[in-house]
C-alpha positions in Angstrom: -54.6 19.3 -27.7 -54.0 23.1 -27.3 -50.2 23.3 -27.9 -47.4 22.0 -30.0 -43.7 21.4 -29.7 -41.1 21.0 -32.4 -37.4 21.0 -33.0 -37.6 23.2 -36.2 -38.5 26.9 -36.3 -42.1 27.8 -36.6 -42.8 29.7 -39.8 -45.2 32.6 -40.5 -47.2 30.3 -42.7 -48.1 28.2 -39.7 -49.5 30.9 -37.5 -52.9 31.2 -39.1 -53.6 27.5 -39.1 -52.3 27.2 -35.5 -54.7 30.0 -34.4 -57.6 28.4 -36.2 -56.9 25.1 -34.5 -57.0 26.7 -31.0 -53.2 26.4 -30.4 -52.4 28.7 -27.4 -48.7 27.7 -26.9 -45.7 26.6 -28.8 -42.8 24.8 -27.1 -39.3 25.4 -28.5 -35.7 24.7 -27.6 -32.7 26.3 -25.9 -29.5 24.2 -26.5 -25.9 24.3 -27.7 -27.2 23.5 -31.2 -28.2 26.9 -32.6 -30.2 25.7 -35.6 -32.6 24.0 -33.2 -33.1 27.0 -30.9 -35.9 29.5 -30.6 -34.9 32.8 -32.2 -35.8 36.3 -31.1 -37.7 36.8 -34.4 -39.7 33.6 -33.9 -40.6 34.6 -30.3 -41.7 38.0 -31.5 -43.8 36.5 -34.3 -45.6 34.1 -31.9 -46.1 36.8 -29.3 -47.7 39.2 -31.8 -50.1 36.3 -32.7 -50.9 35.8 -29.0 -49.4 32.3 -28.9 -47.3 31.8 -25.8 -43.8 30.5 -26.0 -42.4 27.7 -23.8 -38.7 26.7 -23.7 -37.0 23.5 -22.9 -33.2 23.1 -22.5 -31.8 20.0 -24.1 -28.1 19.3 -24.0 -27.2 15.6 -24.0 -30.5 14.7 -22.4 -30.5 11.2 -24.0 -27.3 10.2 -22.2 -27.4 9.2 -18.5 -23.7 10.0 -18.2 -24.4 13.7 -18.8 -26.5 13.9 -15.6 -24.0 15.1 -13.1 -24.0 18.1 -10.8 -21.3 19.8 -12.9 -23.3 19.4 -16.0 -26.5 20.6 -14.4 -24.7 23.8 -13.3 -23.3 24.3 -16.7 -26.6 23.6 -18.5 -28.6 25.9 -16.2 -26.1 28.8 -16.7 -26.2 28.4 -20.5 -30.0 28.2 -20.5 -30.3 31.3 -18.4 -27.9 33.2 -20.6 -29.8 32.2 -23.7 -33.1 33.1 -22.1 -31.8 36.6 -21.1 -30.4 37.2 -24.6 -33.9 36.4 -26.0 -35.4 38.9 -23.5 -37.6 36.1 -22.1 -39.6 37.8 -19.3 -38.9 37.1 -15.6 -41.1 34.3 -14.2 -41.0 32.2 -17.3 -40.2 28.5 -16.9 -37.2 26.8 -18.4 -37.8 23.0 -18.6 -34.8 20.7 -18.5 -35.0 17.5 -20.5 -34.4 13.9 -19.4 -34.8 12.4 -22.9 -34.4 8.7 -22.1 -36.5 6.3 -20.1 -34.8 6.7 -16.8 -35.1 3.9 -14.2 -35.5 4.5 -10.5 -31.8 4.1 -9.7 -30.8 6.6 -12.3 -33.4 9.1 -11.0 -32.2 8.7 -7.4 -28.6 9.3 -8.3 -27.3 11.2 -11.3 -30.6 12.9 -12.3 -31.2 14.1 -8.8 -27.7 15.5 -8.6 -28.2 17.3 -11.9 -31.5 18.9 -10.9 -30.1 19.9 -7.5 -27.5 21.9 -9.4 -30.1 23.3 -11.8 -32.3 24.4 -8.9 -29.4 26.3 -7.3 -28.7 28.2 -10.5 -32.3 28.9 -11.2 -32.8 30.2 -7.7 -30.5 33.2 -8.5 -32.0 33.8 -11.9 -35.2 35.5 -13.0 -36.7 32.1 -14.2 -38.4 29.0 -12.8 -37.0 25.5 -13.3 -39.1 22.7 -14.7 -38.5 19.1 -15.8 -39.3 17.1 -19.0 -39.2 13.4 -19.0 -41.0 10.2 -18.2 -43.6 10.0 -15.4 -41.2 8.8 -12.8 -38.7 11.6 -13.5 -41.4 14.2 -13.3 -42.9 12.8 -10.1 -39.6 12.5 -8.3 -38.4 15.9 -9.2 -41.7 17.5 -8.1 -41.7 15.5 -4.9 -38.1 16.5 -4.1 -38.8 20.2 -4.8 -36.2 20.2 -7.5 -38.6 21.3 -10.3 -41.6 23.6 -10.0 -43.4 22.3 -13.1 -43.4 19.0 -15.0 -43.8 18.3 -18.7 -44.5 14.6 -19.1 -43.5 12.9 -22.4 -45.8 10.9 -24.7 -44.3 7.4 -24.0 -47.2 5.5 -22.3 -45.1 2.3 -21.9 -42.3 4.1 -20.0 -41.4 4.3 -16.3 -44.2 5.8 -14.2 -45.8 7.6 -17.2 -49.4 6.4 -17.1 -49.7 6.9 -13.4 -48.2 10.4 -13.6 -50.5 11.4 -16.5 -53.4 10.2 -14.5 -52.4 12.1 -11.4 -53.0 15.5 -13.1 -49.8 16.9 -11.6 -48.4 17.8 -15.0 -48.3 21.3 -16.5 -47.7 20.0 -20.0 -48.6 16.6 -21.4 -47.1 15.5 -24.6 -48.8 13.5 -27.4 -47.1 11.4 -30.1 -45.5 13.0 -33.2 -47.8 13.8 -36.0 -48.0 16.0 -39.1 -49.8 19.3 -38.6 -49.6 22.8 -40.0 -47.3 21.5 -42.8 -44.6 20.2 -40.3 -43.7 17.4 -38.1 -44.9 18.3 -34.5 -45.7 16.8 -31.2 -49.1 17.8 -29.9 -49.4 18.8 -26.2 -51.9 19.7 -23.6 -51.0 22.7 -21.5 -52.8 23.9 -18.3 -52.0 27.0 -16.2 -49.6 27.5 -14.7 -47.2 26.0 -17.3 -44.6 28.8 -17.6 -45.6 30.2 -21.0 -44.8 33.7 -21.9 -45.2 36.5 -24.4 -42.6 39.0 -25.4 -43.4 42.7 -25.1 -43.6 43.3 -28.8 -43.6 47.1 -28.6 -40.4 49.0 -28.1 -39.9 49.6 -24.3 -39.4 53.2 -23.1 -35.9 52.2 -21.8 -34.6 49.3 -23.9 -32.0 47.1 -22.5 -28.5 47.9 -23.9 -26.4 44.7 -23.4 -23.3 46.4 -24.7 -23.7 49.1 -22.0 -24.2 46.5 -19.3 -21.0 44.7 -20.5 -19.1 48.0 -20.5 -20.2 48.8 -17.0 -19.3 45.3 -15.8 -15.9 45.6 -17.5 -15.3 48.9 -15.9 -16.1 47.4 -12.5 -13.6 44.6 -13.1 -16.1 41.8 -13.4 -16.3 41.2 -17.2 -13.3 40.4 -19.4 -15.0 39.4 -22.6 -15.8 41.3 -25.8 -18.3 44.2 -25.8 -20.5 42.6 -28.4 -24.1 42.8 -27.2 -24.3 39.0 -26.8 -25.5 38.1 -23.3 -23.7 34.8 -23.2 -22.2 32.7 -20.3 -19.4 35.2 -19.7 -21.8 38.1 -19.4 -24.1 36.1 -17.1 -21.2 35.0 -14.9 -20.0 38.6 -14.6 -23.5 39.8 -13.6 -23.7 37.0 -11.0 -20.3 38.0 -9.6 -21.3 41.7 -9.5 -24.6 40.9 -7.8 -22.8 38.7 -5.2 -20.4 41.5 -4.5 -23.1 44.2 -4.4 -26.1 42.7 -2.6 -29.2 44.9 -2.6 
């Protein structure tokens, strides 16, 4: 085990013990539930310690009814906007979670539709799309070219999971929940490439000014939201529209 994932923020008190235990990556969330999400301060703290961050989008991943093309498009847009707001560097992977033991029919239908839409959005973003789920989900999304990397969950008795773990095609392999570093965590094995990243923790020579970007997009007629420095879905959609209208 050389990585962990958890739904609660990683604290500064955990960093020393994590480093001592050989943890090289910490997997955290993007979602529509802010208390669960990776924060900019947390990402900066991990980056200063040399521990790579990994992010996974989880909306309603435990409900098969949420796996539609429309939801895949919406989830991908929200995930990309949150990643950009965190200044996650280009080339990082955003995993998308299928958090129930999907059967083959569910994978072939709704889940495939969802990941087709995710792939289309990721293709015009700075990021790479990945999949989290049971072994069958991971295998099928890789085979279909709808995910570039796979994070296989810990449930050994689930659809296709033992075979996929044994195939070595995973980028992240999860282990059961345990208590470590004073918190409840899932242990993981990561192997390159797995899409982890570090923030540039020094101040860039030309820092990104999101308010300036919003103002310029508004002046060009593409952005109609508040000039608030929050690179949310409206800002992302405006940038997409501007890029489509002004191809390089």
